[in-house]
C-alpha positions, 0 to 999 in steps of 0.5 A, a space after each residue: 305248689 310251694 310258696 317259693 315256686 308261686 312267687 318266682 312264677 309270677 315273672 319267671 314261670 319256666 324258671 319256677 318249673 325248673 326249680 321244682 325239678 331241682 327241689 325234687 332231685 335234692 329231696 328224693 334223688 340225693 345219694 345221701 341217706 334220707 335221714 342224714 339229708 334231712 338233718 343236714 338240710 335242717 342244719 343249713 336252715 338253722 344257720 340261716 335262721 330260715 324257719 320255713 326250711 327248718 319245718 320242711 327238713 323236719 317233715 322230710 325226716 319224719 317221712 324217712 322214719 326219723 324222730 323229728 324231736 332230734 331237730 328241736 335245736 342244735 344240741 338235740 341234733 348233735 346228741 342224736 347223731 353218730 360221729 360221722 353225722 356230727 362231722 357232716 353237720 360241722 362241715 355243712 354249718 361251716 360251709 354256710 357260715 364260713 366256707 373258706 376256712 373249713 379245714 381240709 382234714 374235716 372233708 377228708 374224714 367225711 370222704 373216708 367215712 361216706 365215700 366220694 359220691 356222698 361227700 360231694 353230694 353233701 357240698 351240693 346239698 349245702 349249696 342248694 340249701 343256701 340258695 333256697 333259704 335266700 329265696 324264702 327269706 329275701 321274698 319273706 315267704 310264708 309256709 303254705 296253708 297245707 305245708 310242708 308239702 311233699 316233693 313234687 314230681 312233675 314233668 313239663 312240656 318240651 321246651 319249658 326247661 332250657 336244656 341247650 347251652 345258652 349264654 346271655 348277650 353282653 352289654 356294657 353299662 357306662 360309668 361316669 367318672 363323676 356325677 352320680 353321688 355315693 348313696 350307700 352308707 360305708 361298711 367298716 370292714 369292706 375296705 380291709 382288703 386292698 385290690 392288690 391283696 385280692 389279686 394275691 389271693 386269686 394267685 394263691 387259689 390257682 395253686 390250690 389242691 382240690 379236696 377231690 381229684 378233678 375229673 377229665 372231660 372224657 370221664 365226665 361226659 359219659 354221665 351227661 345228657 346230649 344237651 350237656 355233651 354238646 360243648 366240652 368244658 375245662 371249667 373245674 366247677 363243672 367237671 367236679 359237679 358233673 363228675 361226682 354228682 350229676 344227678 344233682 348238678 344237671 337239674 341245677 344247670 337246667 334251672 340256671 339256663 332256664 332263668 337266662 333264657 327267660 329273663 336275660 340280664 346285663 352281663 356286666 351288671 350281673 358279674 358286678 353283683 356276683 363280685 360283691 358277693 364273692 368279696 363279702 364271703 371271700 370266695 377266691 375261685 368265684 371272684 376269679 371267674 367274675 373277672 373272666 366273665 367281665 372280660 367275656 362281656 366286653 371289658 378289657 383288663 384295665 376296665 376290669 381292674 378299674 371296676 373291681 377297684 371301685 366295687 371294692 372301695 367305700 366310694 361307689 359314686 359313678 355307679 348309678 343309684 339303682 346299681 349302688 342300691 342293688 350292690 348293697 342288697 347283694 351284700 346284705 343278702 350274702 351276709 345276713 339274709 335273716 335281716 332282710 325285710 319286705 321293704 328291702 325287696 320292694 326297694 329293689 323292685 322300685 329301682 329295677 322294675 318288678 321283672 328285672 328285680 326278680 331276675 336280679 334277685 334270683 341271680 343273687 341267690 344263685 351266687 350263694 350256691 356257686 360260692 358254696 360249691 367252690 369253697 366246699 371243694 376248694 377248687 383251683 382257679 384256672 390260669 386261662 379264661 375258661 369262658 373265652 370260647 363261649 359265644 352269647 346265644 339268643 334263646 329260641 
């Protein structure tokens, strides 16, 4: 098995199983032409400085009949690419490094050249690459002795993968008004945007025109398995992914549900971590979802506003030291994953314990998938809380 599967399987074997199926779907079932897919995956890894994934992209390109010399560096990649491929490379590099600022015209050009199916697949590929690279970099994983490995096509016994809908139970951590000190060094740019400015950005996102039409639930559900048709959804994120690329979106949902079932976390803590990530890369759509999910977790609107103001400030006193250090880890993983060292993850384990550290780390890597989808499609933020009717459920 790949090293990332073996590392995750120590504490989350079912999640690792779902990740293997997700990886196979991305590498073998993507609507993108195999050579273009490999080139784009290399471009994501190159931006993230993830040599492990760069080697895998070269192996996939060779398997598809391409010339791996074209992936020697960015210049050789661009020199060997068509005009459409160059636009795709440009888009996916921006999706990795500065997703909110991608011009609509660039995606529209890709939509015209590739069609909606492949253009949407490009976004899901970029999201997956940013998720997987952080798993590798955050854990400091080596190449396998006989790697890069071919995609692993494997089935698991019924019940191993969580297919049925599942939402983790809620519990609200206490925050003292005073007491716990601020143990994290301030970042100069962290407070550039005030709470009011962030709220104005959320309002603007509610009127954003998406880069592809949002499909209706009736259109989407036709392509979904029974496990995903059980509960209609109005979440734009879901309608776009399931509506345009179900072959890649469904394995992702299965992986997320399996992680929730295997090692459920505290909802308020998780959404606070995700908020840190959305603030770091300025993903307005996902930031709005964080506020919705904090409400579902049991906080009222004033408590949400107070928490968001505190998270967005340079004073994290009141949050426990383990929370503060987890937020700092989230920011670093989001900003510059290549700067992480084994000491960073070991410190997370010391603060949270080995099992919770792994589930928290996986959740954070997940966040960098979610934001790339949101900014890639430029999803309009829903005006109502679209998570309100989803009750927590206990795993079997």
